[in-house]
C-alpha positions as YAML, in Angstrom:
chain: A
units: angstrom
residues:
- id: 1
  name: UNK
  ca: [189.76, -74.78, -13.43]
- id: 2
  name: UNK
  ca: [191.42, -78.01, -14.59]
- id: 3
  name: UNK
  ca: [194.96, -78.03, -15.90]
- id: 4
  name: UNK
  ca: [193.83, -78.82, -19.51]
- id: 5
  name: UNK
  ca: [191.84, -75.75, -19.93]
- id: 6
  name: UNK
  ca: [193.02, -72.71, -21.86]
- id: 7
  name: UNK
  ca: [193.91, -69.46, -20.41]
- id: 8
  name: UNK
  ca: [194.95, -66.75, -23.28]
- id: 9
  name: UNK
  ca: [195.49, -62.87, -23.08]
- id: 10
  name: UNK
  ca: [194.12, -60.39, -25.44]
- id: 11
  name: UNK
  ca: [195.50, -56.85, -25.67]
- id: 12
  name: UNK
  ca: [193.32, -54.66, -27.64]
- id: 13
  name: UNK
  ca: [195.44, -52.13, -29.66]
- id: 14
  name: UNK
  ca: [193.26, -49.59, -31.57]
- id: 15
  name: UNK
  ca: [195.09, -47.59, -34.05]
- id: 16
  name: UNK
  ca: [193.44, -44.12, -33.74]
- id: 17
  name: UNK
  ca: [193.60, -42.19, -30.61]
- id: 18
  name: UNK
  ca: [192.31, -38.56, -30.64]
- id: 19
  name: UNK
  ca: [193.64, -37.37, -27.16]
- id: 20
  name: UNK
  ca: [197.41, -38.62, -27.76]
- id: 21
  name: UNK
  ca: [197.92, -40.00, -31.54]
- id: 22
  name: UNK
  ca: [199.64, -43.19, -31.62]
- id: 23
  name: UNK
  ca: [199.17, -43.42, -28.11]
- id: 24
  name: UNK
  ca: [199.68, -47.40, -28.02]
- id: 25
  name: UNK
  ca: [203.03, -47.51, -29.67]
- id: 26
  name: UNK
  ca: [204.40, -43.94, -28.43]
- id: 27
  name: UNK
  ca: [207.80, -44.19, -26.50]
- id: 28
  name: UNK
  ca: [207.94, -45.01, -22.97]
- id: 29
  name: UNK
  ca: [211.44, -45.59, -21.64]
- id: 30
  name: UNK
  ca: [212.71, -46.48, -24.61]
- id: 31
  name: UNK
  ca: [209.92, -48.62, -25.86]
- id: 32
  name: UNK
  ca: [206.62, -48.44, -27.38]
- id: 33
  name: UNK
  ca: [203.82, -48.09, -24.80]
- id: 34
  name: UNK
  ca: [202.23, -51.56, -25.57]
- id: 35
  name: UNK
  ca: [205.62, -53.17, -25.17]
- id: 36
  name: UNK
  ca: [205.04, -53.38, -21.28]
- id: 37
  name: UNK
  ca: [201.85, -55.21, -21.09]
- id: 38
  name: UNK
  ca: [202.86, -57.26, -23.92]
- id: 39
  name: UNK
  ca: [206.22, -58.48, -21.75]
- id: 40
  name: UNK
  ca: [204.18, -58.93, -18.74]
- id: 41
  name: UNK
  ca: [201.60, -61.31, -20.37]
- id: 42
  name: UNK
  ca: [204.20, -63.49, -22.16]
- id: 43
  name: UNK
  ca: [206.31, -63.52, -19.21]
- id: 44
  name: UNK
  ca: [202.86, -64.83, -16.88]
- id: 45
  name: UNK
  ca: [203.42, -68.67, -16.19]
- id: 46
  name: UNK
  ca: [199.57, -69.15, -16.13]
- id: 47
  name: UNK
  ca: [198.89, -67.63, -19.80]
- id: 48
  name: UNK
  ca: [199.42, -70.06, -22.68]
- id: 49
  name: UNK
  ca: [199.22, -67.65, -25.60]
- id: 50
  name: UNK
  ca: [199.02, -63.81, -26.08]
- id: 51
  name: UNK
  ca: [197.26, -62.04, -28.67]
- id: 52
  name: UNK
  ca: [197.07, -58.52, -29.96]
- id: 53
  name: UNK
  ca: [193.64, -57.50, -31.79]
- id: 54
  name: UNK
  ca: [194.43, -54.25, -33.63]
- id: 55
  name: UNK
  ca: [193.02, -52.73, -37.14]
- id: 56
  name: UNK
  ca: [196.45, -51.05, -37.60]
- id: 57
  name: UNK
  ca: [199.11, -52.53, -39.71]
- id: 58
  name: UNK
  ca: [201.70, -50.16, -37.99]
- id: 59
  name: UNK
  ca: [200.99, -51.81, -34.78]
- id: 60
  name: UNK
  ca: [200.85, -55.33, -36.16]
- id: 61
  name: UNK
  ca: [204.62, -54.39, -37.77]
- id: 62
  name: UNK
  ca: [205.64, -53.03, -34.24]
- id: 63
  name: UNK
  ca: [204.25, -55.98, -32.23]
- id: 64
  name: UNK
  ca: [205.86, -58.30, -34.61]
- id: 65
  name: UNK
  ca: [209.28, -56.53, -34.00]
- id: 66
  name: UNK
  ca: [209.22, -57.37, -30.29]
- id: 67
  name: UNK
  ca: [210.32, -60.93, -31.37]
- id: 68
  name: UNK
  ca: [208.18, -62.30, -28.41]
- id: 69
  name: UNK
  ca: [205.79, -64.63, -30.26]
- id: 70
  name: UNK
  ca: [202.52, -62.47, -30.02]
- id: 71
  name: UNK
  ca: [199.90, -63.81, -32.24]
- id: 72
  name: UNK
  ca: [197.93, -60.86, -34.06]
- id: 73
  name: UNK
  ca: [193.99, -60.99, -34.69]
- id: 74
  name: UNK
  ca: [192.87, -58.33, -37.52]
- id: 75
  name: UNK
  ca: [190.02, -56.50, -35.97]
- id: 76
  name: UNK
  ca: [187.55, -54.77, -38.60]
- id: 77
  name: UNK
  ca: [187.18, -51.17, -38.62]
- id: 78
  name: UNK
  ca: [183.60, -51.48, -37.15]
- id: 79
  name: UNK
  ca: [185.46, -52.54, -33.84]
- id: 80
  name: UNK
  ca: [187.97, -49.83, -33.84]
- id: 81
  name: UNK
  ca: [185.76, -46.44, -33.68]
- id: 82
  name: UNK
  ca: [185.70, -44.40, -30.91]
- id: 83
  name: UNK
  ca: [182.22, -45.72, -30.29]
- id: 84
  name: UNK
  ca: [183.11, -49.58, -30.31]
- id: 85
  name: UNK
  ca: [183.03, -50.92, -26.80]
- id: 86
  name: UNK
  ca: [185.71, -53.20, -25.18]
- id: 87
  name: UNK
  ca: [183.27, -55.99, -25.11]
- id: 88
  name: UNK
  ca: [182.46, -55.76, -28.84]
- id: 89
  name: UNK
  ca: [186.25, -56.24, -29.54]
- id: 90
  name: UNK
  ca: [186.08, -59.27, -26.82]
- id: 91
  name: UNK
  ca: [183.35, -60.97, -28.70]
- id: 92
  name: UNK
  ca: [184.66, -60.30, -32.05]
- id: 93
  name: UNK
  ca: [187.83, -61.60, -30.86]
- id: 94
  name: UNK
  ca: [186.06, -64.98, -29.05]
- id: 95
  name: UNK
  ca: [184.83, -65.62, -32.76]
- id: 96
  name: UNK
  ca: [188.40, -65.98, -34.29]
- id: 97
  name: UNK
  ca: [189.96, -67.87, -31.04]
- id: 98
  name: UNK
  ca: [188.75, -70.54, -28.98]
- id: 99
  name: UNK
  ca: [189.63, -70.35, -24.90]
- id: 100
  name: UNK
  ca: [188.42, -71.41, -21.82]
- id: 101
  name: UNK
  ca: [189.53, -68.17, -19.69]
- id: 102
  name: UNK
  ca: [190.05, -64.82, -21.68]
- id: 103
  name: UNK
  ca: [192.51, -62.04, -19.96]
- id: 104
  name: UNK
  ca: [191.85, -58.57, -21.40]
- id: 105
  name: UNK
  ca: [194.85, -56.30, -20.76]
- id: 106
  name: UNK
  ca: [194.76, -52.64, -21.32]
- id: 107
  name: UNK
  ca: [198.04, -51.24, -23.12]
- id: 108
  name: UNK
  ca: [197.79, -48.05, -20.95]
- id: 109
  name: UNK
  ca: [198.65, -49.73, -17.66]
- id: 110
  name: UNK
  ca: [202.52, -50.14, -18.07]
- id: 111
  name: UNK
  ca: [203.21, -51.14, -14.46]
- id: 112
  name: UNK
  ca: [201.20, -54.37, -14.73]
- id: 113
  name: UNK
  ca: [203.68, -57.10, -13.56]
- id: 114
  name: UNK
  ca: [203.59, -61.06, -14.75]
- id: 115
  name: UNK
  ca: [203.27, -61.41, -10.83]
- id: 116
  name: UNK
  ca: [200.10, -59.61, -10.99]
- id: 117
  name: UNK
  ca: [198.43, -61.70, -13.51]
- id: 118
  name: UNK
  ca: [199.87, -65.04, -12.07]
- id: 119
  name: UNK
  ca: [198.61, -64.39, -8.38]
- id: 120
  name: UNK
  ca: [195.07, -63.19, -9.90]
- id: 121
  name: UNK
  ca: [194.96, -66.08, -11.97]
- id: 122
  name: UNK
  ca: [195.54, -68.62, -9.22]
- id: 123
  name: UNK
  ca: [192.83, -66.85, -6.90]
- id: 124
  name: UNK
  ca: [190.69, -66.66, -9.81]
- id: 125
  name: UNK
  ca: [190.83, -70.58, -10.27]
- id: 126
  name: UNK
  ca: [191.02, -71.37, -6.21]
- id: 127
  name: UNK
  ca: [187.76, -69.48, -5.58]
- id: 128
  name: UNK
  ca: [186.26, -70.28, -8.41]
- id: 129
  name: UNK
  ca: [185.23, -67.07, -10.03]
- id: 130
  name: UNK
  ca: [183.28, -66.45, -13.13]
- id: 131
  name: UNK
  ca: [185.16, -63.18, -13.69]
- id: 132
  name: UNK
  ca: [187.63, -60.67, -11.85]
- id: 133
  name: UNK
  ca: [189.00, -56.92, -12.38]
- id: 134
  name: UNK
  ca: [192.04, -55.28, -10.96]
- id: 135
  name: UNK
  ca: [191.54, -52.72, -8.54]
- id: 136
  name: UNK
  ca: [193.07, -50.54, -6.16]
- id: 137
  name: UNK
  ca: [192.41, -49.25, -2.63]
- id: 138
  name: UNK
  ca: [191.04, -45.82, -2.02]
- id: 139
  name: UNK
  ca: [190.37, -43.41, 0.91]
- id: 140
  name: UNK
  ca: [188.96, -40.95, -1.26]
- id: 141
  name: UNK
  ca: [185.65, -39.14, -0.06]
- id: 142
  name: UNK
  ca: [183.85, -39.02, -3.51]
- id: 143
  name: UNK
  ca: [181.08, -36.16, -4.23]
- id: 144
  name: UNK
  ca: [179.04, -36.02, -7.48]
- id: 145
  name: UNK
  ca: [178.40, -33.04, -9.65]
- id: 146
  name: UNK
  ca: [175.34, -31.85, -7.78]
- id: 147
  name: UNK
  ca: [177.30, -31.73, -4.60]
- id: 148
  name: UNK
  ca: [176.06, -34.72, -3.17]
- id: 149
  name: UNK
  ca: [178.50, -37.17, -1.23]
- id: 150
  name: UNK
  ca: [178.95, -40.59, -2.76]
- id: 151
  name: UNK
  ca: [180.51, -43.01, -0.29]
- id: 152
  name: UNK
  ca: [179.99, -41.06, 3.21]
- id: 153
  name: UNK
  ca: [178.14, -38.80, 5.41]
- id: 154
  name: UNK
  ca: [179.76, -35.44, 5.88]
- id: 155
  name: UNK
  ca: [177.73, -35.28, 9.29]
- id: 156
  name: UNK
  ca: [179.56, -38.51, 10.64]
- id: 157
  name: UNK
  ca: [182.99, -37.82, 8.78]
- id: 158
  name: UNK
  ca: [184.89, -40.97, 9.56]
- id: 159
  name: UNK
  ca: [188.71, -40.97, 10.77]
- id: 160
  name: UNK
  ca: [190.80, -41.70, 7.89]
- id: 161
  name: UNK
  ca: [192.35, -44.74, 9.84]
- id: 162
  name: UNK
  ca: [189.09, -46.22, 10.77]
- id: 163
  name: UNK
  ca: [187.74, -45.86, 7.32]
- id: 164
  name: UNK
  ca: [187.93, -48.96, 4.74]
- id: 165
  name: UNK
  ca: [187.47, -46.94, 2.05]
- id: 166
  name: UNK
  ca: [186.53, -48.41, -1.33]
- id: 167
  name: UNK
  ca: [187.96, -50.20, -4.25]
- id: 168
  name: UNK
  ca: [188.28, -48.54, -7.61]
- id: 169
  name: UNK
  ca: [188.61, -50.38, -11.11]
- id: 170
  name: UNK
  ca: [192.03, -49.62, -12.34]
- id: 171
  name: UNK
  ca: [191.01, -51.10, -16.30]
- id: 172
  name: UNK
  ca: [194.54, -52.86, -15.91]
- id: 173
  name: UNK
  ca: [192.95, -56.50, -16.89]
- id: 174
  name: UNK
  ca: [190.09, -58.55, -16.73]
- id: 175
  name: UNK
  ca: [189.69, -62.03, -16.21]
- id: 176
  name: UNK
  ca: [186.48, -63.72, -17.95]
- id: 177
  name: UNK
  ca: [185.13, -67.13, -18.19]
- id: 178
  name: UNK
  ca: [184.41, -67.93, -21.89]
- id: 179
  name: UNK
  ca: [180.48, -69.17, -21.14]
- id: 180
  name: UNK
  ca: [179.98, -66.04, -19.00]
- id: 181
  name: UNK
  ca: [181.19, -63.92, -21.95]
- id: 182
  name: UNK
  ca: [179.38, -65.56, -24.53]
- id: 183
  name: UNK
  ca: [176.13, -65.51, -22.09]
- id: 184
  name: UNK
  ca: [176.59, -62.21, -20.63]
- id: 185
  name: UNK
  ca: [177.89, -60.29, -23.74]
- id: 186
  name: UNK
  ca: [180.06, -58.36, -20.62]
- id: 187
  name: UNK
  ca: [183.56, -58.81, -19.27]
- id: 188
  name: UNK
  ca: [182.26, -59.02, -15.77]
- id: 189
  name: UNK
  ca: [179.36, -61.48, -14.77]
- id: 190
  name: UNK
  ca: [178.86, -64.50, -12.41]
- id: 191
  name: UNK
  ca: [180.74, -64.56, -9.22]
- id: 192
  name: UNK
  ca: [182.91, -61.71, -9.36]
- id: 193
  name: UNK
  ca: [186.32, -61.16, -7.64]
- id: 194
  name: UNK
  ca: [188.64, -58.52, -7.24]
- id: 195
  name: UNK
  ca: [192.42, -58.30, -7.50]
- id: 196
  name: UNK
  ca: [194.19, -55.36, -5.65]
- id: 197
  name: UNK
  ca: [197.12, -53.77, -6.97]
- id: 198
  name: UNK
  ca: [199.04, -50.83, -5.72]
- id: 199
  name: UNK
  ca: [197.76, -47.45, -6.30]
- id: 200
  name: UNK
  ca: [201.20, -46.06, -8.33]
- id: 201
  name: UNK
  ca: [201.02, -49.26, -10.38]
- id: 202
  name: UNK
  ca: [197.55, -48.82, -11.32]
- id: 203
  name: UNK
  ca: [198.77, -45.51, -13.23]
- id: 204
  name: UNK
  ca: [196.37, -45.63, -16.49]
- id: 205
  name: UNK
  ca: [197.97, -43.41, -19.19]
- id: 206
  name: UNK
  ca: [195.20, -41.05, -20.91]
- id: 207
  name: UNK
  ca: [197.19, -37.75, -21.13]
- id: 208
  name: UNK
  ca: [200.56, -36.25, -21.87]
- id: 209
  name: UNK
  ca: [200.96, -35.70, -18.14]
- id: 210
  name: UNK
  ca: [200.43, -39.26, -17.57]
- id: 211
  name: UNK
  ca: [203.05, -39.96, -19.91]
- id: 212
  name: UNK
  ca: [205.52, -37.69, -18.15]
- id: 213
  name: UNK
  ca: [204.31, -39.25, -14.80]
- id: 214
  name: UNK
  ca: [204.96, -42.71, -16.36]
- id: 215
  name: UNK
  ca: [208.21, -41.91, -17.54]
- id: 216
  name: UNK
  ca: [209.47, -40.51, -14.14]
- id: 217
  name: UNK
  ca: [207.88, -43.52, -12.38]
- id: 218
  name: UNK
  ca: [209.58, -46.16, -15.02]
- id: 219
  name: UNK
  ca: [213.12, -44.37, -14.56]
- id: 220
  name: UNK
  ca: [212.68, -44.87, -10.64]
- id: 221
  name: UNK
  ca: [211.67, -48.60, -10.79]
- id: 222
  name: UNK
  ca: [214.35, -49.36, -13.27]
- id: 223
  name: UNK
  ca: [216.97, -47.79, -11.40]
- id: 224
  name: UNK
  ca: [215.97, -49.67, -8.15]
- id: 225
  name: UNK
  ca: [215.80, -52.75, -10.19]
- id: 226
  name: UNK
  ca: [219.48, -52.24, -11.29]
- id: 227
  name: UNK
  ca: [220.81, -51.12, -7.78]
- id: 228
  name: UNK
  ca: [219.17, -54.12, -6.13]
- id: 229
  name: UNK
  ca: [221.02, -56.48, -9.15]
- id: 230
  name: UNK
  ca: [224.43, -55.10, -7.89]
...
């Protein structure tokens, strides 16, 4: 990737949420949930512009209220339903905004950092990946609903310290080459890279219990940062 190519971030923020009403703007440690990833994206040294794609006037007002220079793309209702895929949102966005590389960021990953985005984009460029996804490393033994092991043989159960485990997609962000998105109609395609995040930082907020856990972790993190700055 050369320095003239455009890297932009897009954060999909749907107004409707059946699990937790108003989830994307629900308060987390004194800020709307979406603020944390917006701030991370804006703070990235390698992302030139940050956009929010939303169907909600309320979310538009909230994002504008951050005063961070985020650009808004109004999303049609057909791309904001429960059935609409992230890919449909990405493809609609690509019709509105020109870019070479798109970083799609999930609002429900509040522990994503600007350093994660910058480090991932450097690796994406240097290794000439066509797309990349964020993951965390897991040593969990997985089973399906039929009682069949998915990633190990119980008859030769590996010792944990000798087992490499697997990488789990955490959904925090995806990096996609614009041509790959247009051709594959998918967030991932071509040569795919993995960016490993800490498992705690990979928390994906989906339930009220997740919110409670995130609040506790956020307080702990902010307390450490304040202590370090004294």
